[in-house]
One Martini backbone bead per residue (centre of mass of N, CA, C, O) as a GRO file, in nm:
protein
  332
    1MET     BB    1   2.882  -2.255   2.851
    2GLY     BB    2   2.864  -2.154   2.549
    3HIS     BB    3   3.060  -1.990   2.290
    4PHE     BB    4   3.031  -1.750   2.043
    5GLU     BB    5   3.220  -1.727   1.738
    6ASN     BB    6   3.230  -1.424   1.554
    7SER     BB    7   3.233  -1.144   1.330
    8THR     BB    8   3.007  -0.965   1.516
    9MET     BB    9   3.101  -0.998   1.795
   10ASN     BB   10   3.181  -0.737   1.972
   11LYS     BB   11   3.200  -0.501   1.781
   12THR     BB   12   3.444  -0.280   1.680
   13PHE     BB   13   3.594   0.035   1.585
   14ASP     BB   14   3.813   0.192   1.412
   15THR     BB   15   3.985   0.432   1.295
   16PRO     BB   16   3.740   0.616   1.284
   17CYS     BB   17   3.490   0.366   1.202
   18GLY     BB   18   3.527   0.206   0.979
   19GLU     BB   19   3.220   0.082   0.848
   20ALA     BB   20   3.094   0.302   1.024
   21VAL     BB   21   2.922   0.533   1.130
   22CYS     BB   22   2.981   0.850   1.260
   23LEU     BB   23   2.925   0.840   1.614
   24SER     BB   24   2.864   0.962   1.898
   25SER     BB   25   2.812   0.866   2.219
   26GLY     BB   26   2.562   1.056   2.264
   27VAL     BB   27   2.396   0.954   2.022
   28LEU     BB   28   2.391   0.656   2.104
   29THR     BB   29   2.258   0.703   2.374
   30MET     BB   30   2.002   0.840   2.271
   31MET     BB   31   1.912   0.593   2.091
   32GLU     BB   32   1.892   0.392   2.328
   33THR     BB   33   1.696   0.538   2.503
   34ILE     BB   34   1.453   0.571   2.302
   35THR     BB   35   1.429   0.267   2.262
   36ILE     BB   36   1.361   0.188   2.552
   37ILE     BB   37   1.112   0.368   2.582
   38LEU     BB   38   0.948   0.245   2.331
   39CYS     BB   39   0.945  -0.036   2.439
   40ILE     BB   40   0.787   0.007   2.701
   41ALA     BB   41   0.542   0.169   2.586
   42GLY     BB   42   0.456  -0.054   2.372
   43ILE     BB   43   0.407  -0.284   2.567
   44MET     BB   44   0.206  -0.143   2.767
   45GLY     BB   45  -0.006  -0.023   2.565
   46ASN     BB   46  -0.073  -0.309   2.415
   47LEU     BB   47  -0.142  -0.478   2.649
   48LEU     BB   48  -0.377  -0.302   2.746
   49THR     BB   49  -0.544  -0.356   2.493
   50VAL     BB   50  -0.568  -0.657   2.511
   51PHE     BB   51  -0.701  -0.672   2.797
   52ALA     BB   52  -0.938  -0.491   2.736
   53ILE     BB   53  -1.063  -0.675   2.522
   54VAL     BB   54  -1.080  -0.949   2.696
   55THR     BB   55  -1.246  -0.781   2.949
   56SER     BB   56  -1.463  -0.722   2.721
   57PRO     BB   57  -1.707  -0.692   2.471
   58LEU     BB   58  -1.487  -0.670   2.237
   59LYS     BB   59  -1.427  -0.980   2.209
   60MET     BB   60  -1.705  -0.983   2.009
   61ASN     BB   61  -1.544  -0.807   1.796
   62ILE     BB   62  -1.406  -0.788   1.494
   63ASN     BB   63  -1.230  -0.528   1.503
   64SER     BB   64  -1.110  -0.593   1.792
   65ILE     BB   65  -0.964  -0.849   1.718
   66LEU     BB   66  -0.781  -0.725   1.511
   67ILE     BB   67  -0.656  -0.519   1.701
   68GLY     BB   68  -0.544  -0.728   1.899
   69ASN     BB   69  -0.344  -0.854   1.697
   70LEU     BB   70  -0.195  -0.586   1.639
   71SER     BB   71  -0.098  -0.551   1.937
   72SER     BB   72   0.052  -0.820   1.960
   73ALA     BB   73   0.259  -0.762   1.741
   74ASP     BB   74   0.374  -0.512   1.885
   75VAL     BB   75   0.469  -0.652   2.140
   76LEU     BB   76   0.671  -0.848   1.990
   77TYR     BB   77   0.836  -0.626   1.864
   78CYS     BB   78   0.927  -0.478   2.132
   79ALA     BB   79   1.047  -0.746   2.266
   80MET     BB   80   1.230  -0.873   2.004
   81VAL     BB   81   1.380  -0.600   1.889
   82LEU     BB   82   1.451  -0.346   2.066
   83PRO     BB   83   1.657  -0.459   2.276
   84PHE     BB   84   1.871  -0.543   2.054
   85GLN     BB   85   1.897  -0.255   1.933
   86ALA     BB   86   2.003  -0.120   2.198
   87ALA     BB   87   2.252  -0.286   2.224
   88ALA     BB   88   2.389  -0.198   1.959
   89TYR     BB   89   2.418   0.089   2.047
   90HIS     BB   90   2.590   0.036   2.310
   91VAL     BB   91   2.836  -0.120   2.138
   92ASN     BB   92   2.859  -0.049   1.832
   93GLY     BB   93   2.703  -0.337   1.768
   94TRP     BB   94   2.697  -0.693   1.776
   95PRO     BB   95   2.658  -0.901   2.070
   96LEU     BB   96   2.598  -1.154   1.909
   97SER     BB   97   2.515  -1.388   1.704
   98ASP     BB   98   2.463  -1.461   1.376
   99VAL     BB   99   2.193  -1.619   1.437
  100MET     BB  100   2.056  -1.384   1.602
  101CYS     BB  101   2.062  -1.185   1.366
  102MET     BB  102   1.884  -1.343   1.179
  103LEU     BB  103   1.637  -1.359   1.377
  104HIS     BB  104   1.600  -1.058   1.414
  105ALA     BB  105   1.542  -0.983   1.113
  106ALA     BB  106   1.303  -1.181   1.088
  107ALA     BB  107   1.122  -1.062   1.306
  108ARG     BB  108   1.092  -0.783   1.191
  109LEU     BB  109   0.962  -0.865   0.909
  110TRP     BB  110   0.732  -1.038   1.011
  111LEU     BB  111   0.585  -0.820   1.186
  112ILE     BB  112   0.547  -0.619   0.962
  113GLY     BB  113   0.379  -0.813   0.784
  114VAL     BB  114   0.152  -0.855   0.989
  115ASN     BB  115   0.061  -0.564   1.001
  116MET     BB  116  -0.018  -0.542   0.696
  117MET     BB  117  -0.227  -0.773   0.702
  118LEU     BB  118  -0.413  -0.666   0.917
  119LEU     BB  119  -0.477  -0.399   0.779
  120SER     BB  120  -0.603  -0.535   0.536
  121ALA     BB  121  -0.830  -0.678   0.696
  122ILE     BB  122  -0.962  -0.431   0.806
  123ALA     BB  123  -1.027  -0.294   0.526
  124LEU     BB  124  -1.198  -0.525   0.423
  125TYR     BB  125  -1.421  -0.530   0.648
  126ARG     BB  126  -1.507  -0.243   0.608
  127CYS     BB  127  -1.587  -0.261   0.312
  128LEU     BB  128  -1.796  -0.495   0.345
  129HIS     BB  129  -1.983  -0.353   0.554
  130ILE     BB  130  -2.054  -0.107   0.342
  131THR     BB  131  -2.076  -0.267   0.043
  132HIS     BB  132  -2.099  -0.600   0.146
  133ILE     BB  133  -2.288  -0.741   0.371
  134GLN     BB  134  -2.310  -1.044   0.293
  135SER     BB  135  -2.004  -1.094   0.272
  136TYR     BB  136  -1.945  -1.013   0.558
  137HIS     BB  137  -2.109  -1.236   0.704
  138ARG     BB  138  -1.944  -1.475   0.575
  139PHE     BB  139  -1.650  -1.369   0.689
  140THR     BB  140  -1.770  -1.368   1.015
  141THR     BB  141  -1.737  -1.650   1.043
  142ARG     BB  142  -1.550  -1.862   1.199
  143VAL     BB  143  -1.368  -1.984   0.977
  144PRO     BB  144  -1.295  -1.745   0.791
  145PHE     BB  145  -1.182  -1.563   1.020
  146ILE     BB  146  -0.957  -1.753   1.130
  147SER     BB  147  -0.816  -1.781   0.854
  148VAL     BB  148  -0.734  -1.484   0.820
  149ILE     BB  149  -0.560  -1.464   1.075
  150ALA     BB  150  -0.365  -1.688   1.012
  151LEU     BB  151  -0.262  -1.558   0.747
  152CYS     BB  152  -0.146  -1.305   0.878
  153TRP     BB  153   0.087  -1.475   1.037
  154ILE     BB  154   0.204  -1.681   0.806
  155PHE     BB  155   0.272  -1.543   0.532
  156PRO     BB  156   0.535  -1.373   0.623
  157LEU     BB  157   0.720  -1.621   0.668
  158GLY     BB  158   0.803  -1.662   0.362
  159PHE     BB  159   1.020  -1.412   0.370
  160VAL     BB  160   1.219  -1.563   0.609
  161ILE     BB  161   1.286  -1.864   0.562
  162THR     BB  162   1.482  -1.868   0.320
  163PRO     BB  163   1.725  -1.714   0.461
  164LEU     BB  164   1.747  -1.920   0.702
  165ALA     BB  165   1.788  -2.170   0.489
  166GLY     BB  166   1.966  -2.061   0.232
  167LEU     BB  167   1.787  -2.012  -0.049
  168TRP     BB  168   1.686  -1.689  -0.023
  169GLY     BB  169   1.868  -1.482   0.078
  170SER     BB  170   1.986  -1.256   0.349
  171PHE     BB  171   2.122  -1.212   0.682
  172SER     BB  172   2.288  -0.920   0.845
  173PHE     BB  173   2.524  -0.716   0.982
  174GLN     BB  174   2.520  -0.359   0.946
  175GLU     BB  175   2.749  -0.128   1.027
  176MET     BB  176   2.643   0.137   0.890
  177ILE     BB  177   2.337   0.083   1.066
  178LEU     BB  178   2.318  -0.099   1.312
  179ARG     BB  179   2.175  -0.367   1.153
  180CYS     BB  180   1.964  -0.637   1.107
  181THR     BB  181   1.955  -0.735   0.770
  182PHE     BB  182   2.006  -0.704   0.459
  183THR     BB  183   2.230  -0.815   0.261
  184GLN     BB  184   2.417  -0.617   0.052
  185ASN     BB  185   2.529  -0.869  -0.158
  186ALA     BB  186   2.271  -0.980  -0.209
  187GLU     BB  187   2.013  -1.067  -0.375
  188LYS     BB  188   1.763  -0.851  -0.486
  189SER     BB  189   1.502  -1.012  -0.525
  190HIS     BB  190   1.421  -1.054  -0.227
  191LYS     BB  191   1.382  -0.756  -0.145
  192ILE     BB  192   1.180  -0.681  -0.372
  193THR     BB  193   0.963  -0.891  -0.287
  194VAL     BB  194   0.913  -0.795  -0.001
  195ILE     BB  195   0.828  -0.503  -0.064
  196THR     BB  196   0.606  -0.564  -0.267
  197LEU     BB  197   0.432  -0.797  -0.099
  198GLY     BB  198   0.465  -0.650   0.197
  199TYR     BB  199   0.381  -0.332   0.100
  200VAL     BB  200   0.273  -0.222  -0.171
  201ILE     BB  201   0.024  -0.397  -0.216
  202PRO     BB  202  -0.120  -0.355   0.055
  203CYS     BB  203  -0.138  -0.039   0.015
  204LEU     BB  204  -0.320  -0.056  -0.231
  205PHE     BB  205  -0.553  -0.217  -0.114
  206ILE     BB  206  -0.627  -0.019   0.112
  207LEU     BB  207  -0.682   0.226  -0.070
  208ILE     BB  208  -0.919   0.092  -0.217
  209CYS     BB  209  -1.101   0.044   0.012
  210TYR     BB  210  -1.132   0.340   0.117
  211ALA     BB  211  -1.224   0.451  -0.154
  212ARG     BB  212  -1.487   0.282  -0.163
  213ILE     BB  213  -1.610   0.388   0.098
  214GLY     BB  214  -1.626   0.687   0.007
  215SER     BB  215  -1.804   0.648  -0.236
  216VAL     BB  216  -2.046   0.510  -0.097
  217ALA     BB  217  -2.101   0.725   0.121
  218TYR     BB  218  -2.162   0.954  -0.084
  219ARG     BB  219  -2.402   0.828  -0.232
  220THR     BB  220  -2.587   0.761   0.008
  221ARG     BB  221  -2.615   1.064   0.100
  222LYS     BB  222  -2.777   1.135  -0.164
  223ARG     BB  223  -3.015   0.907  -0.141
  224VAL     BB  224  -3.140   0.968   0.113
  225SER     BB  225  -3.428   0.987   0.284
  226ARG     BB  226  -3.627   1.171   0.486
  227ALA     BB  227  -3.760   0.940   0.659
  228SER     BB  228  -3.446   0.794   0.704
  229ILE     BB  229  -3.216   1.003   0.779
  230TYR     BB  230  -3.154   0.967   1.079
  231ARG     BB  231  -3.094   0.669   1.100
  232LYS     BB  232  -2.881   0.638   0.874
  233GLN     BB  233  -2.691   0.859   0.967
  234LYS     BB  234  -2.621   0.734   1.237
  235ALA     BB  235  -2.503   0.467   1.126
  236GLN     BB  236  -2.297   0.605   0.944
  237ARG     BB  237  -2.139   0.752   1.160
  238GLN     BB  238  -2.047   0.508   1.316
  239SER     BB  239  -1.899   0.363   1.074
  240LEU     BB  240  -1.712   0.600   1.000
  241ARG     BB  241  -1.571   0.633   1.273
  242LEU     BB  242  -1.435   0.357   1.260
  243THR     BB  243  -1.305   0.395   0.980
  244GLY     BB  244  -1.134   0.648   1.075
  245MET     BB  245  -0.960   0.485   1.285
  246MET     BB  246  -0.834   0.289   1.075
  247LEU     BB  247  -0.721   0.503   0.892
  248CYS     BB  248  -0.527   0.619   1.107
  249ILE     BB  249  -0.365   0.361   1.143
  250TYR     BB  250  -0.265   0.346   0.863
  251CYS     BB  251  -0.135   0.624   0.830
  252GLY     BB  252   0.070   0.579   1.051
  253PHE     BB  253   0.205   0.335   0.927
  254LEU     BB  254   0.290   0.470   0.670
  255PHE     BB  255   0.461   0.688   0.799
  256GLY     BB  256   0.656   0.491   0.959
  257THR     BB  257   0.746   0.280   0.712
  258THR     BB  258   0.824   0.417   0.442
  259PRO     BB  259   1.118   0.508   0.503
  260TYR     BB  260   1.232   0.226   0.545
  261PHE     BB  261   1.164   0.110   0.260
  262LEU     BB  262   1.298   0.328   0.089
  263THR     BB  263   1.586   0.308   0.183
  264ASN     BB  264   1.618   0.001   0.103
  265LEU     BB  265   1.547   0.039  -0.206
  266PHE     BB  266   1.736   0.320  -0.289
  267ASP     BB  267   1.981   0.233  -0.056
  268PRO     BB  268   2.153  -0.058  -0.056
  269LYS     BB  269   2.464   0.090   0.000
  270TYR     BB  270   2.457   0.299   0.227
  271LYS     BB  271   2.509   0.618   0.143
  272GLN     BB  272   2.268   0.698   0.378
  273PRO     BB  273   2.288   0.611   0.692
  274ILE     BB  274   2.117   0.804   0.856
  275ALA     BB  275   1.843   0.721   0.732
  276HIS     BB  276   1.866   0.425   0.839
  277LEU     BB  277   1.886   0.496   1.148
  278PHE     BB  278   1.605   0.691   1.174
  279ALA     BB  279   1.358   0.556   1.031
  280PRO     BB  280   1.250   0.343   1.256
  281PHE     BB  281   1.149   0.550   1.475
  282LEU     BB  282   0.864   0.595   1.348
  283ALA     BB  283   0.763   0.306   1.388
  284TRP     BB  284   0.809   0.285   1.694
  285LEU     BB  285   0.615   0.523   1.765
  286LEU     BB  286   0.350   0.393   1.651
  287TYR     BB  287   0.328   0.163   1.871
  288CYS     BB  288   0.254   0.389   2.090
  289VAL     BB  289  -0.001   0.543   1.937
  290ASN     BB  290  -0.233   0.346   1.887
  291PRO     BB  291  -0.380   0.350   2.171
  292ILE     BB  292  -0.450   0.652   2.157
  293ILE     BB  293  -0.643   0.630   1.911
  294TYR     BB  294  -0.847   0.441   2.048
  295THR     BB  295  -0.919   0.637   2.277
  296LEU     BB  296  -1.002   0.902   2.102
  297MET     BB  297  -1.206   0.735   1.876
  298ASP     BB  298  -1.336   0.530   2.101
  299LYS     BB  299  -1.567   0.443   2.339
  300ASN     BB  300  -1.528   0.141   2.382
  301PHE     BB  301  -1.226   0.176   2.465
  302GLN     BB  302  -1.266   0.370   2.697
  303ASN     BB  303  -1.430   0.159   2.864
  304ALA     BB  304  -1.224  -0.061   2.866
  305TYR     BB  305  -0.999   0.092   3.007
  306LYS     BB  306  -1.155   0.168   3.259
  307ARG     BB  307  -1.224  -0.116   3.359
  308LEU     BB  308  -0.931  -0.206   3.396
  309LEU     BB  309  -0.822   0.033   3.579
  310MET     BB  310  -1.076  -0.008   3.790
  311MET     BB  311  -1.123  -0.312   3.840
  312GLU     BB  312  -1.400  -0.416   3.638
  313VAL     BB  313  -1.388  -0.703   3.495
  314CYS     BB  314  -1.625  -0.849   3.684
  315LYS     BB  315  -1.830  -0.680   3.580
  316GLN     BB  316  -2.125  -0.655   3.458
  317ASP     BB  317  -2.268  -0.601   3.169
  318SER     BB  318  -2.403  -0.340   3.020
  319PRO     BB  319  -2.599  -0.238   2.768
  320ARG     BB  320  -2.422   0.022   2.702
  321GLU     BB  321  -2.154  -0.168   2.636
  322ASP     BB  322  -2.234  -0.249   2.387
  323VAL     BB  323  -2.158  -0.343   2.085
  324ASP     BB  324  -2.175  -0.362   1.761
  325HIS     BB  325  -2.386  -0.593   1.625
  326GLU     BB  326  -2.287  -0.589   1.320
  327THR     BB  327  -1.976  -0.689   1.456
  328SER     BB  328  -2.048  -0.945   1.577
  329TYR     BB  329  -1.917  -1.272   1.701
  330ALA     BB  330  -2.154  -1.385   1.824
  331HIS     BB  331  -2.281  -1.700   1.756
  332ARG     BB  332  -2.088  -1.798   1.484
   0.00000   0.00000   0.00000
């Protein structure tokens, strides 16, 4: 078996800390332990969500399919990123080859980008469902919907292929923050482009979508007639409850990832390495929290989890378990 020799493999630091931030062995052990716990919890929770969707009527629901893709991306992140990050904390360096470091950084940014794209797609579909129902029905037919999902997974690859090919930007292990990420001395245009197109613009797009939803919901509530007030308000409550769940997911992602992107954008020289070290933990915690949000805020997910945990996946669906027909993907 071949052995890679490189500048970052099994790197340790001389007194006091070399180029790395000075952290005690106890702090590194704590970071490693938390990372492993979040890795296991994230994989198990999101796999449970995926299986719950696949084995229930939710698999025919537009929003649930998007959430299933979001959970799949979180599973991949927890499985492909966190174990290697825990190993970096364990040895206080990068234990593998430079090529693996580049792939690790690429996987991290790709899956964060997939999350942002899927959250944007969720916001778009919620906005269309409430504000432009005819356009919503067009976009939920088979070809447009599959195209949207494919775009969510493929588009972020453009941000990481050029560094891997050595064309634009680069990734390497940064000893100051114990992470494979943007190379400190590489051209800044790549990092700025990634943060702008992969984070800032999607965030603004999502905010506009939910602001539009709130505006339409407010005007509709004022116009509704007394004769149809109960029926319309009931449908509106159901739609807004689902929108609220999606908004909570987005707010959680915003809370978890904003510190990571801000530290990379405003501190490219790692003058505050502690901020870089601990900022990702918020995002990793988010990947464990999302399944809890689904459970607390949506009865369909509660039923789906119950079916799966009670081993009732082969039980015939009852009419009461049918999901919202307005967002059904069946027969399209």
